[in-house]
C-alpha positions, 0 to 999 in steps of 0.5 A: 503448519506444513508447506502448501502444495500447488495443484493443477488441473489434470486436463485442460478444459474451458468454461467459456461463460465463466471465462467471458464473465471474469474477463469482463470484470477484470480491471483495465491494464492501466488500472492494474499497473496503477494498483501494482505501483501502489502495492510497491510503494506500500511494500516497505515497513518504514512506509507502513509505519509512516502511514500508521503514524499519520493515521493518528496525527499529522507530522513533519519530517522531523517528527517522523524521523524521531519517532522511527529513529531514522535519518531525516533524509531517509524519511524524506525519501519515503514521504516523496514516494508516498506523496507521488503515489497519492497517499499523502497530502502536505501543508506548509506552516511557516518553515515546516511542512506537515504531512497527513493521509490523503483521505480520498486514497484511504477508502480505495486502498484501505481494504487491500492494505488491511488484507495484506497486513492480515496475511502478513500476521498469518505468516508470522505465527 
C-alpha cells in the first residue's frame, strides 16, 4: 500500500456552528493532558505485555520478570509507571506483592487501548 498524501483545504473558511459545537465537546486541557500521560505510559511493549498478563491473572514482580525474561529491576520500573498512572493495584501477601489490573481504569481506557492495538496491527501488515 502506498503512502497516504495529506491534503489541505484550498481556501480558508469557517463553519462557525460546527466549530462552536466541537469546541463545546472538547475535553478540558487537564483531561487531555491526563490522557496524553496515560498514552505515554501505555506506549511501551513491555508495559503492554504486563497489562495483557495481568488481564489473565495477578502476578508478583518475579513472575512477570520470568515470563517476560527481563530483570526484576526493569519490571519494577514498568510496574511503578503503571501504578502511578492508575492502571494497577497491588496487594501484599507476606513478603510478596501481587499486582492486578485496576478495574475502574479499564472501561475508561480499554476502548482507546484496543483502538491503538488495532491500528498497530494494520500498520504491521
